[in-house]
C-alpha positions as CSV (number, residue, x, y, z in Angstrom):
1,M,-22.9,41.3,-27.3
2,A,-22.9,40.9,-23.7
3,A,-20.5,37.8,-23.9
4,R,-18.1,39.9,-25.8
5,K,-18.2,42.4,-22.9
6,A,-17.4,40.0,-20.6
7,G,-15.0,37.9,-22.5
8,A,-13.3,41.6,-22.5
9,A,-13.5,42.3,-19.3
10,G,-11.7,39.1,-18.1
11,A,-9.0,39.7,-19.9
12,R,-8.5,42.9,-18.7
13,R,-8.7,41.3,-15.6
14,T,-6.1,38.7,-16.3
15,A,-3.6,41.2,-17.8
16,E,-4.1,43.3,-14.7
17,V,-3.3,40.5,-12.3
18,R,-0.4,39.6,-14.8
19,G,0.6,42.9,-14.5
20,R,0.4,43.1,-10.5
21,R,2.4,40.5,-10.6
22,A,5.4,41.0,-12.9
23,E,5.5,45.0,-10.7
24,W,6.0,42.2,-7.5
25,V,8.5,40.1,-9.1
26,A,10.3,43.3,-10.5
27,A,10.4,45.0,-7.0
28,W,12.0,41.8,-5.6
29,F,14.3,42.1,-8.0
30,L,15.3,45.5,-7.3
31,R,15.6,45.1,-3.5
32,L,17.9,42.3,-4.1
33,K,20.2,44.6,-5.9
34,G,20.2,47.2,-3.2
35,Y,17.6,49.5,-4.3
36,R,14.4,50.4,-1.7
37,V,11.1,50.9,-3.4
38,L,9.8,54.1,-2.4
39,A,6.3,53.6,-4.3
40,R,4.3,50.9,-6.4
41,R,1.8,52.0,-9.0
42,Y,2.3,55.8,-8.4
43,R,-0.7,57.6,-10.5
44,A,-1.0,61.1,-11.2
45,P,-3.4,62.6,-13.3
46,V,-0.8,63.0,-15.9
47,G,0.4,59.3,-16.2
48,E,1.2,56.2,-13.7
49,I,4.7,54.7,-12.6
50,D,5.0,51.4,-12.1
51,L,7.8,51.8,-9.2
52,I,9.9,54.3,-7.8
53,V,13.3,53.6,-6.1
54,R,15.8,55.1,-4.3
55,R,19.5,53.2,-3.8
56,G,21.9,56.2,-1.9
57,K,21.7,59.4,-4.0
58,L,19.9,57.7,-7.0
59,I,15.8,58.1,-7.7
60,A,14.5,55.6,-10.4
61,F,11.8,55.3,-12.0
62,V,10.5,52.2,-13.3
63,E,8.4,51.0,-16.1
64,V,8.0,47.4,-16.3
65,K,7.0,45.1,-18.7
66,A,6.0,41.4,-19.0
67,R,5.7,39.9,-22.3
68,A,6.4,36.3,-23.8
69,T,10.4,37.1,-24.8
70,L,12.5,40.1,-23.3
71,V,12.5,41.4,-26.7
72,E,9.1,41.9,-26.9
73,A,8.6,43.5,-23.4
74,V,11.9,46.2,-24.3
75,E,10.1,47.1,-27.2
76,S,6.7,47.3,-25.8
77,V,7.7,50.4,-24.0
78,T,6.5,52.8,-26.7
79,P,7.4,56.6,-26.9
80,A,4.2,57.8,-25.9
81,G,4.6,55.6,-22.6
82,R,8.0,57.3,-22.1
83,R,6.4,60.4,-21.9
84,R,3.6,59.7,-19.3
85,V,6.4,58.2,-17.1
86,G,8.6,61.4,-17.2
87,R,5.2,63.7,-16.5
88,A,4.7,61.4,-13.5
89,A,7.8,61.5,-12.7
90,A,7.6,65.5,-12.7
91,A,4.0,65.3,-10.5
92,W,6.1,63.0,-8.4
93,L,9.2,65.3,-7.9
94,A,6.8,68.4,-6.7
95,S,5.3,66.8,-3.8
96,H,9.0,64.9,-3.3
97,P,11.8,67.6,-3.3
98,A,14.8,65.4,-4.3
99,A,17.5,68.0,-4.0
100,G,21.0,66.7,-4.6
101,F,19.6,63.1,-6.0
102,D,20.7,61.6,-9.5
103,L,17.4,61.2,-11.2
104,R,17.6,57.8,-13.4
105,F,14.4,56.0,-15.9
106,D,14.9,52.7,-15.9
107,V,12.8,49.0,-17.8
108,V,12.6,46.1,-16.1
109,A,11.3,43.7,-18.3
110,L,10.3,39.8,-17.4
111,S,9.3,37.1,-19.9
112,R,8.8,33.3,-18.6
113,R,11.3,31.2,-17.1
114,R,14.2,34.1,-17.7
115,L,15.6,36.0,-14.9
116,P,14.5,39.8,-15.2
117,R,16.4,42.0,-17.0
118,H,16.7,45.2,-15.1
119,L,18.0,47.9,-18.0
120,P,19.4,51.3,-16.0
121,G,18.8,54.6,-17.9
122,A,16.2,53.2,-20.7
123,F,15.2,56.4,-21.0
124,D,15.1,60.0,-20.5
125,A,12.6,62.4,-18.9
126,D,11.3,63.8,-22.3
127,G,10.6,60.3,-23.5
128,R,14.4,59.5,-26.1
129,A,15.1,56.2,-25.6
């Protein structure tokens, strides 16, 4: 039983490291596209946002997913996950007024040996795709 728990903890650590690396790659990819990173791994009691970026008068809340294929990465953004990002975005906006800014919810999908795929406006604040 202890070995099973240790194995699960190791798998969680591996997933955490993979997720952090994916977020780092996505942040640089978006920087190369002209975005400025405002926040990474923003956590609120109602949810988490992987990246919050800005370009001009646009603020984008970005969900980053890394999977074996780009299709799997995009499909792994669940409706519940999209709603959590929307709630966390509302929390971020409560403390960072964004009057006059356009708001958008994006996805950056990553897979091995492929360029990241940026999907602007992938969903709305209510989690609808």
